[in-house]
C-alpha positions in Angstrom: 187.0 85.9 48.7 190.0 88.1 48.4 192.6 87.5 50.9 192.9 91.0 52.0 189.2 91.2 52.7 189.3 88.0 54.5 191.9 89.3 57.0 190.1 92.7 57.4 186.7 90.8 58.2 188.6 88.4 60.6 190.4 91.2 62.7 186.9 93.1 62.6 185.3 90.0 64.1 188.3 89.7 66.8 188.3 93.4 67.6 184.5 93.8 68.1 184.3 90.6 70.1 186.5 92.3 72.7 184.6 95.7 72.7 182.2 96.3 75.4 180.1 98.6 73.2 179.2 95.5 70.9 178.5 93.5 74.3 176.0 95.9 75.5 174.0 96.0 72.0 170.2 94.8 72.5 169.0 92.4 69.8 167.1 95.2 68.1 170.1 97.4 68.0 172.2 94.5 66.3 169.3 94.0 63.5 169.3 97.7 62.9 173.3 97.7 62.5 173.1 94.8 60.2 170.3 96.5 57.9 172.5 99.6 58.1 175.6 97.5 56.8 173.6 95.9 54.1 172.1 98.9 52.7 175.3 100.9 52.8 177.3 97.8 50.9 174.3 97.7 48.3 173.7 101.5 47.7 177.1 102.8 47.7 178.8 104.1 44.8 181.5 101.4 44.4 181.1 97.7 43.8 179.5 95.8 46.9 183.2 94.3 47.8 184.7 97.5 48.1 181.8 98.9 50.1 182.0 96.0 52.2 185.6 96.7 52.9 184.9 100.5 53.4 182.2 99.4 55.8 184.3 97.3 58.0 187.0 99.7 58.1 184.7 102.4 59.4 183.1 100.2 61.9 186.2 99.4 63.5 187.6 102.9 63.3 184.1 104.2 65.3 185.2 102.3 68.2 188.8 103.7 68.8 
């Protein structure tokens, strides 16, 4: 995996761990968000790795 992407994924995980919004999600909501993420990565106009990077960036920005 590309080093920059690894850094973004780790940053995303650290940030979301500290966000109350994510702590309050029900199991159903977590599953729904996971499906949305997978669909956005697979169905995007770019290669999946770029779509994943974009989705991670959007997810962290939503909570700001």
